[in-house]
C-alpha positions, 0 to 999 in steps of 0.5 A: 767605540766603533761597533758593528751590529749584524742583524736588525731584528729585535735584539740587533735594533735595540742593542744598536740603538742603546749602544749609540745612546751611550756615545758609540758609533754604531753601524747596523747591517742587514740584507733586507733592503726593504727594512733598510730603507725604512730604518734609513728613513727613521722608521722603527721596524719593531714595536718596543716601548721607548725605542723610537725616541732613542732611535730617532735621536741617535740617527739624527746625531749620526751615531746610528747608521744602517747599511747592507755593506757587511765589508764596510761594517767589519773593516770599520769596527772594533767590536762586531756583534752577531745579532742573528736569528737562531730559529728552532730546527725541526729536531728542536735544536737551534738552527745556526746557519745564519750565524755560521754564514755570517762567520764565513762572510766575515772570515772571507772579508778579513782574509781578503783585506788583511788583518790590520786591527784585532777584531772582537766578534761577539755572539749576542744571539742565543746560541747553544754551548760550543758555538763560540768555539765553532765560530772560532774554528770557522774563522781560523780556517781563513788563516786569521789570528787577530780576533777573539769570539766572545759570548755576550748573551742578551736578557731583554724582556719584550716590552721592557727591552730598552730599560733592560738594556740601559739598566741591566740586572747584570752583564754576562761576558764570556771571554778567553783573554784579558784583552777582550774582557777589558774591552767588553767591560769598558763598553758596558761600564756606562750601563752599570754605574749603579753597581749592577755586576759585570759577570766575567766567565768563559764562553761556554759558561756564558752560553749555558747561562742564557739557556739556563735562565730562560729555561728556569723561568719557563719551568716556574711558569709551567709549575704555576700552571700545573698548580693552578689546574690542581687548585681548580680541581681541589677547590682552592684559589691559586691567587692565595696560594701564589701569595703564600709562596711568593712571600717566602724569600727563597722563592720570591714573587716573580713568575708565579702567575698562572695562565695559558702557557708561555710563548714568544721568541725565547722560552719555547725555543730555548727550552727545546734547544737546551733539551736537544743540546743536553741529549747531544752530551748524553746528559739529558735534562729530563725535567725540561722535556716535561716543561715543554710538554706541559706548556703545550698542553696548557695552551688548550686549557681555556678552550676545554673550559669553553667546550665544557660550557657550550659543548664540544660542537661550537658551530654557530657560536661566535667568540670575541678575543681580546689579545693576540700577542704572546704578552703585552707591550709587544706585537710579537706573535711567535709561539703565542698561545692565542694561535693554538686557542683560536685554531682550537675554536675554529676547528670546533666550528666557531667564528672568532673576531679578535682585537689587539692593540699592536699585534693584529697586522702580524697575526694577519700576515704570518699566523691567522691570516683571514681565518678570523675577523679583526675589530677596530677597537676592543668593544666592537669585537663584542657585538653579537658574540656568545662570550669573550676570551681574554688571551693577553693582559694588555693594560687597557683590558684591566679596567674596561667598561663592564656596562659596554661589555654587558650590552654588546655580548649576547650573554655575560660570559668571560673566559679569562686566560690571564686572571686579570679580574677579581672573582668577587667583582665578576660575581657582583657584576653578574658575569659567568666567569672562568679563569685559571686556577680559581673556581668558576663564578655564576656558572 
């Protein structure tokens, strides 16, 4: 099939590349000329494991193309995917200005050039319920008839996005006609050869499904964080409690790991957007308001432990930080707990040196700038520091050389926001060790 993917951000670039890998002819559109130049030169503009190999192969095979010419892409494609940013607006709602702007542009193009072929326009961006109808209404204002707006939300985990796209748990398609549904199912059938379902539904249900899934997972994480704080106060061990819960088939093992709060481009924004949307329908989802509030509080928990140990005034204290990205296997710093934690440390007078395998450039450019220093490797950051804080669970942090840590730190103190070490091991090694939902060691 001939496909257009409008927007070459995280969702757009992964989607376009994976569609091309299945033999489709894909043209990706963006208005950022600098990014387009990099993509045309076979330079992947995001960090995502496994993407670069597929990207280069499909560019070389001339199945994956990049352009700034929206008109060319629209007129030469059967299916047009909107993979556009929907950032959080000031009131918590999803800002749809990019979606509506492109809808107007597409409408204008089709009106001026005429409607020769039926166009399927797909919202793959995360958008609130009612967006498919709103885009449909916009296009109808241009006198168009031969089109349909479909909702096809993505369920990609950063760090696993290629696997998630190529071997999805399920595909959700919200369409109003049999024609559009059959066309979309034909596109996705190669991705579900092992029998995972293609779920057919109406557009509003598909739109709600995306927000409902992310909000439910955010709620599970938040519950475990609250439970971890309680376990710590009550003298219990959240790791044991988690195992006791996870073996219940009604609950399952996933998303039961406590930490320092969720972040990223999806959970925080989607929770707030669903709350805002529910308020608009006069049917408030009060539970999610609390989830959002508790998650923000959780981002301050680790620094409270630091202050309980060192005192409220951290002037003269120097800390090493391992991990800046909101999760491992990504360079994404959006809503990362590390931003809140590091700023808390700086506001209390501390100095911070950080290391992350992938996210340091984004941290410098967008979030933390030169307020902190950055190490060239994980051990360099430890030199002459009062303690180590672990904020992202990168694999390379899981089994470090503890002798090097001991030699480099001024004191053998670790604040672990991701519970990546066993308390028994830390006790044997003689570290003062604080984690989430477990009793302190040697403190």
